[in-house]
MMTF fields as JSON, N, C-alpha, C and O atoms, coordinates in Angstrom:
{
  "mmtfVersion": "1.0.0",
  "mmtfProducer": "UNKNOWN",
  "numBonds": 367,
  "numAtoms": 368,
  "numGroups": 92,
  "numChains": 1,
  "numModels": 1,
  "chainsPerModel": [1],
  "groupsPerChain": [92],
  "chainIdList": ["A"],
  "bondAtomList": [4, 2, 8, 6, 12, 10, 16, 14, 20, 18, 24, 22, 28, 26, 32, 30, 36, 34, 40, 38, 44, 42, 48, 46, 52, 50, 56, 54, 60, 58, 64, 62, 68, 66, 72, 70, 76, 74, 80, 78, 84, 82, 88, 86, 92, 90, 96, 94, 100, 98, 104, 102, 108, 106, 112, 110, 116, 114, 120, 118, 124, 122, 128, 126, 132, 130, 136, 134, 140, 138, 144, 142, 148, 146, 152, 150, 156, 154, 160, 158, 164, 162, 168, 166, 172, 170, 176, 174, 180, 178, 184, 182, 188, 186, 192, 190, 196, 194, 200, 198, 204, 202, 208, 206, 212, 210, 216, 214, 220, 218, 224, 222, 228, 226, 232, 230, 236, 234, 240, 238, 244, 242, 248, 246, 252, 250, 256, 254, 260, 258, 264, 262, 268, 266, 272, 270, 276, 274, 280, 278, 284, 282, 288, 286, 292, 290, 296, 294, 300, 298, 304, 302, 308, 306, 312, 310, 316, 314, 320, 318, 324, 322, 328, 326, 332, 330, 336, 334, 340, 338, 344, 342, 348, 346, 352, 350, 356, 354, 360, 358, 364, 362],
  "bondOrderList": [1, 1, 1, 1, 1, 1, 1, 1, 1, 1, 1, 1, 1, 1, 1, 1, 1, 1, 1, 1, 1, 1, 1, 1, 1, 1, 1, 1, 1, 1, 1, 1, 1, 1, 1, 1, 1, 1, 1, 1, 1, 1, 1, 1, 1, 1, 1, 1, 1, 1, 1, 1, 1, 1, 1, 1, 1, 1, 1, 1, 1, 1, 1, 1, 1, 1, 1, 1, 1, 1, 1, 1, 1, 1, 1, 1, 1, 1, 1, 1, 1, 1, 1, 1, 1, 1, 1, 1, 1, 1, 1],
  "groupList": [{"groupName": "MET", "atomNameList": ["N", "CA", "C", "O"], "elementList": ["N", "C", "C", "O"], "formalChargeList": [0, 0, 0, 0], "bondAtomList": [1, 0, 2, 1, 3, 2], "bondOrderList": [1, 1, 2], "singleLetterCode": "M", "chemCompType": "L-PEPTIDE LINKING"}, {"groupName": "PRO", "atomNameList": ["N", "CA", "C", "O"], "elementList": ["N", "C", "C", "O"], "formalChargeList": [0, 0, 0, 0], "bondAtomList": [1, 0, 2, 1, 3, 2], "bondOrderList": [1, 1, 2], "singleLetterCode": "P", "chemCompType": "L-PEPTIDE LINKING"}, {"groupName": "SER", "atomNameList": ["N", "CA", "C", "O"], "elementList": ["N", "C", "C", "O"], "formalChargeList": [0, 0, 0, 0], "bondAtomList": [1, 0, 2, 1, 3, 2], "bondOrderList": [1, 1, 2], "singleLetterCode": "S", "chemCompType": "L-PEPTIDE LINKING"}, {"groupName": "VAL", "atomNameList": ["N", "CA", "C", "O"], "elementList": ["N", "C", "C", "O"], "formalChargeList": [0, 0, 0, 0], "bondAtomList": [1, 0, 2, 1, 3, 2], "bondOrderList": [1, 1, 2], "singleLetterCode": "V", "chemCompType": "L-PEPTIDE LINKING"}, {"groupName": "ARG", "atomNameList": ["N", "CA", "C", "O"], "elementList": ["N", "C", "C", "O"], "formalChargeList": [0, 0, 0, 0], "bondAtomList": [1, 0, 2, 1, 3, 2], "bondOrderList": [1, 1, 2], "singleLetterCode": "R", "chemCompType": "L-PEPTIDE LINKING"}, {"groupName": "PHE", "atomNameList": ["N", "CA", "C", "O"], "elementList": ["N", "C", "C", "O"], "formalChargeList": [0, 0, 0, 0], "bondAtomList": [1, 0, 2, 1, 3, 2], "bondOrderList": [1, 1, 2], "singleLetterCode": "F", "chemCompType": "L-PEPTIDE LINKING"}, {"groupName": "LYS", "atomNameList": ["N", "CA", "C", "O"], "elementList": ["N", "C", "C", "O"], "formalChargeList": [0, 0, 0, 0], "bondAtomList": [1, 0, 2, 1, 3, 2], "bondOrderList": [1, 1, 2], "singleLetterCode": "K", "chemCompType": "L-PEPTIDE LINKING"}, {"groupName": "TYR", "atomNameList": ["N", "CA", "C", "O"], "elementList": ["N", "C", "C", "O"], "formalChargeList": [0, 0, 0, 0], "bondAtomList": [1, 0, 2, 1, 3, 2], "bondOrderList": [1, 1, 2], "singleLetterCode": "Y", "chemCompType": "L-PEPTIDE LINKING"}, {"groupName": "LEU", "atomNameList": ["N", "CA", "C", "O"], "elementList": ["N", "C", "C", "O"], "formalChargeList": [0, 0, 0, 0], "bondAtomList": [1, 0, 2, 1, 3, 2], "bondOrderList": [1, 1, 2], "singleLetterCode": "L", "chemCompType": "L-PEPTIDE LINKING"}, {"groupName": "HIS", "atomNameList": ["N", "CA", "C", "O"], "elementList": ["N", "C", "C", "O"], "formalChargeList": [0, 0, 0, 0], "bondAtomList": [1, 0, 2, 1, 3, 2], "bondOrderList": [1, 1, 2], "singleLetterCode": "H", "chemCompType": "L-PEPTIDE LINKING"}, {"groupName": "ILE", "atomNameList": ["N", "CA", "C", "O"], "elementList": ["N", "C", "C", "O"], "formalChargeList": [0, 0, 0, 0], "bondAtomList": [1, 0, 2, 1, 3, 2], "bondOrderList": [1, 1, 2], "singleLetterCode": "I", "chemCompType": "L-PEPTIDE LINKING"}, {"groupName": "TRP", "atomNameList": ["N", "CA", "C", "O"], "elementList": ["N", "C", "C", "O"], "formalChargeList": [0, 0, 0, 0], "bondAtomList": [1, 0, 2, 1, 3, 2], "bondOrderList": [1, 1, 2], "singleLetterCode": "W", "chemCompType": "L-PEPTIDE LINKING"}, {"groupName": "GLY", "atomNameList": ["N", "CA", "C", "O"], "elementList": ["N", "C", "C", "O"], "formalChargeList": [0, 0, 0, 0], "bondAtomList": [1, 0, 2, 1, 3, 2], "bondOrderList": [1, 1, 2], "singleLetterCode": "G", "chemCompType": "PEPTIDE LINKING"}, {"groupName": "THR", "atomNameList": ["N", "CA", "C", "O"], "elementList": ["N", "C", "C", "O"], "formalChargeList": [0, 0, 0, 0], "bondAtomList": [1, 0, 2, 1, 3, 2], "bondOrderList": [1, 1, 2], "singleLetterCode": "T", "chemCompType": "L-PEPTIDE LINKING"}, {"groupName": "GLU", "atomNameList": ["N", "CA", "C", "O"], "elementList": ["N", "C", "C", "O"], "formalChargeList": [0, 0, 0, 0], "bondAtomList": [1, 0, 2, 1, 3, 2], "bondOrderList": [1, 1, 2], "singleLetterCode": "E", "chemCompType": "L-PEPTIDE LINKING"}, {"groupName": "ALA", "atomNameList": ["N", "CA", "C", "O"], "elementList": ["N", "C", "C", "O"], "formalChargeList": [0, 0, 0, 0], "bondAtomList": [1, 0, 2, 1, 3, 2], "bondOrderList": [1, 1, 2], "singleLetterCode": "A", "chemCompType": "L-PEPTIDE LINKING"}, {"groupName": "CYS", "atomNameList": ["N", "CA", "C", "O"], "elementList": ["N", "C", "C", "O"], "formalChargeList": [0, 0, 0, 0], "bondAtomList": [1, 0, 2, 1, 3, 2], "bondOrderList": [1, 1, 2], "singleLetterCode": "C", "chemCompType": "L-PEPTIDE LINKING"}, {"groupName": "ASN", "atomNameList": ["N", "CA", "C", "O"], "elementList": ["N", "C", "C", "O"], "formalChargeList": [0, 0, 0, 0], "bondAtomList": [1, 0, 2, 1, 3, 2], "bondOrderList": [1, 1, 2], "singleLetterCode": "N", "chemCompType": "L-PEPTIDE LINKING"}],
  "groupTypeList": [0, 1, 2, 3, 4, 5, 6, 2, 7, 8, 9, 8, 9, 8, 10, 3, 5, 3, 11, 12, 5, 13, 12, 3, 8, 12, 14, 8, 10, 2, 3, 12, 2, 15, 14, 6, 3, 11, 7, 4, 0, 2, 10, 15, 5, 3, 8, 3, 12, 10, 7, 3, 11, 7, 6, 6, 10, 2, 8, 4, 10, 1, 8, 6, 8, 8, 8, 10, 5, 8, 8, 16, 12, 5, 3, 10, 15, 8, 9, 11, 3, 15, 5, 5, 14, 15, 10, 14, 3, 2, 17, 3],
  "groupIdList": [1, 2, 3, 4, 5, 6, 7, 8, 9, 10, 11, 12, 13, 14, 15, 16, 17, 18, 19, 20, 21, 22, 23, 24, 25, 26, 27, 28, 29, 30, 31, 32, 33, 34, 35, 36, 37, 38, 39, 40, 41, 42, 43, 44, 45, 46, 47, 48, 49, 50, 51, 52, 53, 54, 55, 56, 57, 58, 59, 60, 61, 62, 63, 64, 65, 66, 67, 68, 69, 70, 71, 72, 73, 74, 75, 76, 77, 78, 79, 80, 81, 82, 83, 84, 85, 86, 87, 88, 89, 90, 91, 92],
  "secStructList": [7, 7, 7, 2, 2, 2, 2, 2, 2, 2, 2, 2, 2, 2, 2, 2, 2, 2, 2, 2, 2, 2, 2, 2, 2, 2, 2, 2, 7, 7, 1, 7, 2, 2, 2, 2, 2, 2, 2, 2, 2, 2, 2, 2, 2, 2, 2, 2, 2, 2, 2, 2, 2, 2, 2, 6, 7, 7, 7, 7, 7, 7, 2, 2, 2, 2, 2, 2, 2, 2, 2, 2, 2, 2, 2, 2, 2, 2, 2, 2, 2, 2, 2, 2, 2, 2, 2, 2, 2, 1, 7, 7],
  "xCoordList": [113.055, 113.673, 113.825, 112.842, 115.048, 115.241, 114.5, 114.353, 114.04, 113.309, 114.269, 115.484, 113.702, 114.498, 115.175, 116.322, 114.473, 115.032, 116.244, 117.257, 116.144, 117.256, 118.459, 119.59, 118.221, 119.314, 119.974, 121.195, 119.166, 119.72, 120.605, 121.69, 120.156, 120.968, 122.253, 123.321, 122.141, 123.312, 124.328, 125.524, 123.858, 124.746, 125.388, 126.58, 124.612, 125.137, 126.256, 127.307, 126.033, 127.048, 128.294, 129.411, 128.118, 129.255, 130.076, 131.305, 129.418, 130.109, 130.862, 132.009, 130.234, 130.899, 132.124, 133.168, 132.007, 133.144, 134.281, 135.438, 133.966, 134.998, 135.662, 136.889, 134.877, 135.459, 136.324, 137.399, 135.877, 136.668, 137.928, 138.953, 137.865, 139.014, 140.073, 141.227, 139.696, 140.65, 141.803, 142.961, 141.486, 142.532, 143.459, 144.672, 142.9, 143.71, 144.646, 145.836, 144.119, 144.972, 146.014, 147.149, 145.621, 146.567, 147.74, 148.862, 147.495, 148.571, 149.454, 150.669, 148.86, 149.612, 150.456, 151.482, 150.044, 150.775, 151.971, 151.816, 153.15, 154.372, 154.758, 155.814, 153.948, 154.225, 153.848, 152.986, 154.473, 154.181, 152.767, 152.096, 152.328, 150.951, 150.625, 149.596, 151.506, 151.256, 151.223, 150.426, 152.086, 152.109, 150.832, 150.297, 150.344, 149.081, 147.949, 147.166, 147.878, 146.809, 147.004, 146.028, 148.227, 148.495, 148.069, 147.433, 148.422, 148.041, 146.521, 145.947, 145.873, 144.412, 143.748, 142.81, 144.244, 143.665, 143.927, 143.068, 145.101, 145.429, 144.531, 144.021, 144.34, 143.468, 142.04, 141.386, 141.554, 140.196, 140.068, 139.067, 141.08, 141.059, 140.957, 140.168, 141.746, 141.741, 140.394, 139.815, 139.896, 138.627, 137.449, 136.586, 137.409, 136.332, 136.483, 135.491, 137.72, 137.951, 137.472, 136.871, 137.732, 137.251, 135.727, 135.12, 135.112, 133.649, 133.067, 132.11, 133.645, 133.156, 133.328, 132.445, 134.457, 134.699, 133.713, 133.161, 133.494, 132.598, 131.158, 130.463, 130.708, 129.333, 129.188, 128.079, 130.306, 130.314, 129.657, 128.8, 130.084, 129.552, 130.365, 131.595, 129.698, 130.377, 130.814, 130.043, 132.039, 132.566, 132.782, 133.61, 132.064, 132.207, 131.552, 130.352, 132.382, 131.876, 132.522, 133.602, 131.87, 132.467, 133.777, 133.972, 134.653, 135.957, 135.819, 136.575, 134.863, 134.673, 134.331, 134.85, 133.474, 133.105, 134.296, 134.468, 135.107, 136.309, 137.258, 137.827, 137.428, 138.3, 137.751, 138.516, 136.438, 135.814, 136.048, 136.374, 135.887, 136.139, 137.591, 137.866, 138.522, 139.938, 140.243, 141.017, 139.649, 139.849, 139.283, 139.924, 138.097, 137.5, 138.352, 138.553, 138.848, 139.706, 140.988, 141.47, 141.548, 142.756, 142.489, 143.295, 141.371, 141.016, 140.793, 141.228, 140.119, 139.882, 141.202, 141.404, 142.103, 143.413, 144.191, 144.832, 144.143, 144.797, 144.21, 144.933, 142.901, 142.247, 142.788, 143.113, 142.888, 143.357, 144.817, 145.197, 145.641, 147.041, 147.121, 147.871, 146.344, 146.338, 145.815, 146.334, 144.807, 144.245, 145.289, 145.477, 145.969, 146.963, 148.188, 148.805, 148.542, 149.657, 149.308, 150.157, 148.07, 147.635, 147.668, 148.011, 147.316, 147.366, 148.809, 149.083, 149.731, 151.135, 151.733, 152.529, 151.366, 151.967, 151.221, 151.736, 150.034, 149.279, 149.648, 150.421, 149.094, 149.351, 148.06, 147.429, 147.694, 146.466, 146.611, 145.687],
  "yCoordList": [185.648, 184.332, 183.712, 183.597, 183.31, 182.714, 181.392, 180.639, 181.13, 179.898, 178.711, 178.877, 177.525, 176.304, 176.194, 175.757, 176.585, 176.521, 177.452, 177.072, 178.656, 179.599, 179.044, 179.141, 178.462, 177.883, 176.738, 176.586, 175.942, 174.827, 175.336, 174.799, 176.364, 176.95, 177.568, 177.449, 178.215, 178.805, 177.733, 177.897, 176.642, 175.539, 174.93, 174.622, 174.755, 174.188, 175.064, 174.556, 176.363, 177.267, 177.286, 177.346, 177.237, 177.198, 175.924, 175.98, 174.8, 173.533, 173.544, 173.102, 174.043, 174.121, 175.029, 174.716, 176.134, 177.053, 176.363, 176.452, 175.689, 175.024, 173.919, 173.81, 173.098, 172.026, 172.599, 172.068, 173.667, 174.282, 174.925, 174.934, 175.459, 176.139, 175.154, 175.535, 173.887, 172.871, 172.748, 172.649, 172.753, 172.659, 173.854, 173.703, 175.037, 176.256, 176.224, 176.512, 175.879, 175.782, 174.687, 174.835, 173.575, 172.491, 172.931, 172.47, 173.819, 174.344, 175.317, 175.346, 176.102, 177.119, 176.554, 177.135, 175.446, 174.843, 174.081, 173.254, 174.355, 173.8, 172.427, 171.904, 171.848, 170.526, 169.47, 169.717, 168.307, 167.224, 166.683, 166.941, 165.93, 165.42, 164.527, 164.702, 163.573, 162.657, 163.399, 163.073, 164.393, 165.163, 165.979, 166.084, 166.556, 167.318, 166.432, 166.821, 165.237, 164.315, 163.887, 163.798, 163.621, 163.236, 164.334, 164.057, 165.591, 166.704, 166.87, 167.102, 166.75, 166.867, 165.787, 166.062, 164.553, 163.451, 163.646, 163.34, 164.15, 164.372, 165.443, 165.281, 166.536, 167.606, 167.095, 167.366, 166.355, 165.809, 164.833, 164.849, 163.979, 163.006, 163.707, 163.306, 164.742, 165.472, 166.173, 166.092, 166.855, 167.579, 166.634, 166.909, 165.526, 164.546, 163.914, 163.67, 163.651, 163.095, 164.022, 163.571, 165.319, 166.292, 166.313, 166.357, 166.282, 166.292, 165.036, 165.123, 163.875, 162.615, 162.633, 162.192, 163.14, 163.222, 164.188, 163.889, 165.335, 166.346, 165.841, 166.071, 165.151, 164.637, 163.282, 162.763, 162.708, 161.399, 160.319, 159.564, 160.269, 159.304, 158.019, 158.063, 156.888, 155.596, 155.207, 155.336, 154.738, 154.333, 152.825, 152.365, 152.071, 150.618, 150.072, 150.231, 149.421, 148.803, 147.427, 147.19, 146.523, 145.193, 145.288, 146.217, 144.331, 144.317, 144.308, 144.991, 143.544, 143.47, 144.854, 145.244, 145.575, 146.913, 147.871, 148.736, 147.722, 148.542, 148.311, 149.261, 147.055, 146.75, 147.34, 147.816, 147.314, 147.92, 149.425, 150.003, 150.06, 151.505, 151.833, 152.81, 151.022, 151.257, 151.116, 151.901, 150.135, 149.957, 151.148, 151.652, 151.586, 152.759, 154.001, 154.79, 154.186, 155.319, 155.289, 156.332, 154.098, 153.962, 154.353, 155.056, 153.907, 154.254, 155.765, 156.371, 156.366, 157.819, 158.569, 159.567, 158.108, 158.748, 158.656, 159.625, 157.501, 157.369, 158.351, 158.949, 158.502, 159.461, 160.864, 161.569, 161.279, 162.625, 162.818, 163.887, 161.793, 161.893, 162.061, 162.902, 161.257, 161.378, 162.749, 163.334, 163.26, 164.573, 165.669, 166.488, 165.694, 166.73, 166.544, 167.528, 165.314, 165.074, 165.573, 166.149, 165.358, 165.84, 167.374, 167.957, 168.002, 169.46, 169.958, 170.958, 169.253, 169.672, 169.551, 170.4, 168.516, 168.321, 169.082, 169.221, 169.569, 170.321, 171.802, 172.225, 172.57, 174.009, 174.753, 175.363, 174.679, 175.313, 176.826, 177.566],
  "zCoordList": [-37.159, -37.012, -38.399, -39.131, -38.772, -40.095, -40.229, -39.266, -41.44, -41.684, -41.721, -41.823, -41.636, -41.695, -43.056, -43.149, -44.104, -45.453, -45.581, -46.169, -45.04, -45.076, -44.317, -44.792, -43.138, -42.348, -43.109, -43.078, -43.787, -44.558, -45.685, -45.91, -46.397, -47.459, -46.898, -47.499, -45.762, -45.135, -44.755, -44.994, -44.167, -43.804, -45.044, -45.039, -46.097, -47.335, -47.901, -48.293, -47.942, -48.47, -47.588, -48.102, -46.289, -45.382, -45.599, -45.635, -45.741, -45.954, -47.276, -47.338, -48.33, -49.634, -49.544, -50.115, -48.843, -48.665, -47.912, -48.323, -46.833, -46.029, -46.842, -46.842, -47.532, -48.349, -49.461, -49.742, -50.093, -51.151, -50.629, -51.311, -49.436, -48.837, -48.367, -48.172, -48.18, -47.74, -48.724, -48.32, -50.016, -51.026, -51.016, -51.161, -50.848, -50.803, -49.6, -49.729, -48.447, -47.258, -47.404, -46.951, -48.045, -48.271, -49.116, -48.909, -50.068, -50.901, -50.117, -50.314, -49.245, -48.513, -47.375, -47.02, -46.809, -45.688, -46.249, -47.148, -45.727, -46.3, -45.75, -46.104, -44.916, -44.352, -45.385, -46.228, -45.335, -46.266, -46.107, -45.107, -47.107, -47.131, -45.936, -45.284, -45.657, -44.545, -43.213, -42.333, -43.069, -41.826, -41.66, -40.556, -42.756, -42.687, -42.193, -41.326, -42.762, -42.363, -40.917, -40.171, -40.505, -39.114, -38.146, -37.129, -38.465, -37.599, -37.558, -36.494, -38.718, -38.763, -37.915, -37.166, -38.041, -37.265, -35.771, -34.943, -35.43, -34.014, -33.409, -32.3, -34.14, -33.645, -33.493, -32.486, -34.494, -34.42, -33.256, -32.54, -33.062, -31.972, -30.618, -29.762, -30.433, -29.154, -28.948, -27.865, -29.978, -29.829, -29.6, -28.766, -30.332, -30.109, -28.729, -28.041, -28.328, -26.991, -25.891, -24.916, -26.037, -25.058, -25.035, -23.965, -26.211, -26.287, -25.626, -24.857, -25.929, -25.349, -23.832, -23.096, -23.374, -21.929, -21.273, -20.214, -21.893, -21.34, -21.273, -20.283, -22.327, -22.372, -21.688, -21.562, -21.246, -20.581, -21.448, -20.989, -22.71, -23.674, -23.586, -23.578, -23.52, -23.472, -24.894, -25.845, -25.022, -26.319, -26.407, -27.193, -25.628, -25.664, -26.925, -27.147, -27.747, -28.968, -29.113, -28.571, -29.837, -30.046, -30.838, -31.621, -30.627, -31.279, -32.799, -33.49, -33.327, -34.774, -35.343, -36.389, -34.665, -35.115, -35.015, -35.875, -33.984, -33.848, -35.023, -35.561, -35.418, -36.555, -37.846, -38.685, -38.012, -39.191, -39.186, -40.223, -38.04, -37.924, -38.25, -38.946, -37.751, -38.02, -39.508, -40.058, -40.157, -41.594, -42.374, -43.297, -42.004, -42.657, -42.42, -43.343, -41.22, -40.919, -41.725, -42.167, -41.921, -42.724, -44.174, -44.784, -44.727, -46.108, -46.245, -47.224, -45.271, -45.31, -45.189, -45.88, -44.326, -44.199, -45.508, -45.916, -46.169, -47.473, -48.487, -49.283, -48.441, -49.34, -49.105, -50.06, -47.841, -47.544, -47.918, -48.396, -47.706, -48.11, -49.625, -50.12, -50.362, -51.824, -52.255, -53.206, -51.577, -51.897, -51.727, -52.627, -50.59, -50.346, -51.241, -51.65, -51.546, -52.458, -53.857, -54.537, -54.291, -55.601, -55.656, -56.685, -54.566, -54.519, -54.616, -55.28, -53.946, -53.983, -55.38, -55.781, -56.125, -57.438, -58.538, -59.647, -58.246, -59.251, -59.189, -58.329, -60.096, -60.09, -59.765, -60.628, -58.494, -58.029, -58.158, -57.821]
}
């Protein structure tokens, strides 16, 4: 049975690989930056929605918190659009 430390290192390396591979895939995909982010958000929305539905998790939150989440999501989406746009204009 692998130790907890080994599993942690394995997870760390997997995450670094996936994060590093995001740029490579971003360069290979011929869709525009905004479209890439839209598709990524749509896929994540559907998968999280299926998980929430399957686990029967309640998503009731106060309106103020919802607005904060929406603002944070907008900032993160802008970050991803800028990231993919930077990859398109660079020479990876």
